[in-house]
GUTORRO-826335 format. One record per residue (C-alpha): residue number from 1; x, y negated, z negated. Coordinates in steps of 0.02 Angstrom, whole numbers, plus 50000, padded with zeros to 5 digits. Example, Ala and Ser with C-alpha at 12.3 -4.5 7.8 and 13.67 -1.06 7.14 Angstrom:
! GUTORRO-826335
 pos    xx    yy    zz
   1 50615 50225 49610
   2 50684 50053 49643
! end
This chain:
! GUTORRO-826335
 pos    xx    yy    zz
   1 49349 48766 50397
   2 49536 48777 50424
   3 49644 48904 50369
   4 49714 48813 50252
   5 49573 48728 50140
   6 49642 48716 49953
   7 49806 48762 50010
   8 49919 48631 49948
   9 50058 48668 50078
  10 50181 48504 50069
  11 50203 48466 50225
  12 50296 48311 50226
  13 50418 48436 50124
  14 50538 48578 50235
  15 50498 48742 50202
  16 50639 48887 50174
  17 50487 49009 50254
  18 50391 48882 50389
  19 50611 48856 50443
  20 50639 49019 50452
  21 50466 49074 50596
  22 50541 48903 50676
  23 50700 48975 50703
  24 50589 49143 50754
  25 50504 49036 50872
  26 50345 49052 50786
  27 50207 48902 50771
  28 50193 48909 50575
  29 50282 48753 50552
  30 50281 48572 50530
  31 50358 48423 50569
  32 50478 48419 50429
  33 50504 48619 50416
  34 50574 48543 50624
  35 50666 48379 50577
  36 50743 48519 50453
  37 50776 48649 50543
  38 50835 48519 50663
  39 50996 48472 50541
  40 51056 48655 50519
  41 51049 48702 50708
  42 51160 48573 50734
  43 51276 48644 50618
  44 51254 48788 50642
  45 51159 48827 50827
  46 51177 49026 50826
  47 51042 49013 50655
  48 50925 49056 50805
  49 51003 49221 50857
  50 51073 49240 50650
  51 50838 49270 50631
  52 50805 49364 50757
  53 50973 49443 50717
  54 50880 49462 50526
  55 50704 49530 50591
  56 50780 49649 50684
  57 50866 49748 50545
  58 50719 49751 50457
  59 50659 49867 50615
  60 50780 49980 50615
  61 50789 50019 50432
  62 50638 50061 50418
  63 50611 50124 50556
  64 50731 50236 50511
  65 50676 50286 50315
  66 50524 50323 50414
  67 50606 50452 50523
  68 50689 50495 50356
  69 50538 50578 50260
  70 50516 50387 50172
  71 50315 50321 50200
  72 50286 50204 50048
  73 50356 50011 50078
  74 50366 49878 49966
  75 50425 49706 50041
  76 50470 49578 49930
  77 50488 49391 49988
  78 50396 49430 50155
  79 50377 49284 50232
  80 50256 49216 50380
  81 50203 49365 50487
  82 50287 49395 50642
  83 50243 49559 50748
  84 50323 49687 50751
  85 50278 49667 50543
  86 50361 49806 50423
  87 50200 49903 50426
  88 50188 49897 50628
  89 50358 49998 50653
  90 50329 50132 50481
  91 50154 50167 50536
  92 50213 50193 50727
  93 50320 50347 50663
  94 50228 50371 50519
  95 50023 50350 50540
  96 49996 50388 50357
  97 50121 50267 50297
  98 50072 50174 50157
  99 50142 49957 50157
 100 50144 49815 50033
 101 50201 49665 50066
 102 50223 49530 49909
 103 50251 49352 49889
 104 50234 49195 49795
 105 50230 49072 49988
 106 50026 49002 49973
 107 50053 48980 50165
 108 50106 49162 50157
 109 49933 49219 50064
 110 49845 49095 50189
 111 49883 49208 50341
 112 49896 49381 50249
 113 49746 49463 50342
 114 49867 49447 50484
 115 49999 49575 50384
 116 49829 49711 50332
 117 49763 49786 50503
 118 49869 49953 50473
 119 49839 50127 50545
 120 49664 50187 50482
 121 49781 50312 50439
 122 49887 50219 50279
 123 49861 50094 50196
 124 49902 49919 50199
 125 49920 49789 50054
 126 49960 49601 50017
 127 49994 49570 49817
 128 50037 49388 49775
 129 50190 49381 49663
 130 50337 49331 49631
 131 50504 49422 49646
 132 50592 49306 49489
 133 50461 49408 49367
 134 50492 49590 49442
 135 50384 49633 49287
 136 50241 49539 49336
 137 50253 49554 49500
 138 50255 49778 49467
 139 50096 49741 49359
 140 50007 49673 49529
 141 49822 49709 49560
 142 49834 49810 49706
 143 50008 49871 49680
 144 49983 50035 49594
 145 49832 50073 49697
 146 49940 50087 49843
 147 50082 50148 49802
 148 50133 50296 49692
 149 50293 50295 49598
 150 50316 50443 49582
 151 50380 50447 49747
 152 50515 50366 49850
 153 50496 50179 49911
 154 50576 50088 50025
 155 50624 49903 49928
 156 50626 49777 50050
 157 50728 49618 49974
 158 50768 49556 50178
 159 50839 49376 50166
 160 50770 49352 49999
 161 50910 49363 49865
 162 51014 49214 49934
 163 50851 49078 49844
 164 50891 49171 49663
 165 51067 49093 49579
 166 51152 49171 49440
 167 51083 49068 49335
 168 50886 49159 49356
 169 50952 49323 49338
 170 50976 49384 49517
 171 51064 49553 49472
 172 50948 49587 49344
 173 50803 49574 49431
 174 50886 49676 49539
 175 50890 49832 49427
 176 50738 49825 49379
 177 50664 49848 49519
 178 50757 49991 49575
 179 50745 50050 49394
 180 50542 50128 49413
 181 50606 50189 49605
 182 50591 50361 49601
 183 50739 50473 49655
 184 50765 50459 49840
 185 50695 50291 49858
 186 50793 50122 49939
 187 50832 49987 49925
 188 50855 49870 50073
 189 50931 49703 50069
 190 51020 49557 50192
 191 51073 49408 50126
 192 51167 49250 50138
 193 51365 49245 50176
 194 51489 49107 50186
 195 51626 49241 50211
 196 51617 49202 50454
 197 51572 49025 50430
 198 51635 48919 50255
 199 51608 48774 50321
 200 51459 48759 50416
 201 51374 48890 50311
 202 51406 48750 50168
 203 51328 48621 50227
 204 51156 48737 50300
 205 51137 48747 50103
 206 51160 48563 50057
 207 51000 48535 50176
 208 50934 48670 50077
 209 50945 48596 49953
 210 50912 48438 49961
 211 50735 48500 50006
 212 50745 48578 49830
 213 50776 48743 49895
 214 50910 48840 49808
 215 51036 48944 49876
 216 51191 49037 49822
 217 51270 49123 49961
 218 51368 49271 49920
 219 51537 49359 49958
 220 51520 49550 50023
 221 51584 49619 49873
 222 51442 49519 49750
 223 51319 49578 49884
 224 51365 49781 49852
 225 51319 49755 49703
 226 51158 49718 49693
 227 51191 49932 49766
 228 51258 49948 49603
 229 51193 50161 49547
 230 51144 50217 49744
 231 51235 50274 49874
 232 51248 50175 50022
 233 51200 50269 50213
 234 51319 50206 50349
 235 51403 50082 50403
 236 51392 50036 50230
 237 51400 49854 50192
 238 51435 49775 50386
 239 51353 49605 50466
 240 51188 49619 50492
 241 51179 49649 50667
 242 51290 49777 50671
 243 51179 49907 50565
 244 51148 50064 50644
 245 51141 49930 50821
 246 51021 49984 50963
 247 51121 49998 51138
 248 50986 49845 51195
 249 51031 49703 51082
 250 51142 49577 51136
 251 51307 49588 51057
 252 51314 49489 50925
 253 51454 49432 50810
 254 51476 49438 50631
 255 51500 49248 50583
 256 51324 49228 50716
 257 51241 49357 50588
 258 51252 49252 50439
 259 51249 49370 50299
 260 51281 49545 50266
 261 51159 49702 50268
 262 51147 49852 50154
 263 51029 50032 50165
 264 51061 50141 49989
 265 50996 50290 49929
 266 50956 50326 49740
 267 51022 50481 49691
! end
């Protein structure tokens, strides 16, 4: 039996998660994904590096928050598993950390088992849910069995909200998710911007939209608005590779990063 039996992957249509997997050098992608990704790379050859920079930010921010004492993580828009995953980073710092992954993508669902091999001292779960339905997501079976919302939670929305246009209530849904989190919780985000390379990003967005995926790049001030009411950790809202880079990471310019990153705490 194939891993994908009974799952409609629409293999003839490029998919953002599978394209991202290709940019990261993964193997869970198909001809249509690779063709669309090739068009993107012809316009912006640095997207490979940008995808890796986004992944590296997830590692750095997760480690920083775990070291600061947060031991619960909710990662929405998980995407196709690429090790090390968030739970591996968090439980590497705090073995008792609890992590819930959430995604509405059928291909992620087929790979969910790879996300559930966490440290036995902690707990790792996967829920099928859509960020555009925050009420349903928060009521998803398995979420509240794993996460105690009376204690701080790190909410990760990395490389996700640019797929939720303003017309679909991006700010409202983030505000709803923030509202249920306890003081001391964290909001972790990266987001596409066109400020560094407007012509290239505009053409890249056209490729995604031609495949049926809505994309809205946001300026720095528009991205910063997601953190309203919370306290940004240093260095604030910065290009993704500039958020607390480590000495062993290759230098990447703002234009090559394609986006902004930020981490904020609820007072």
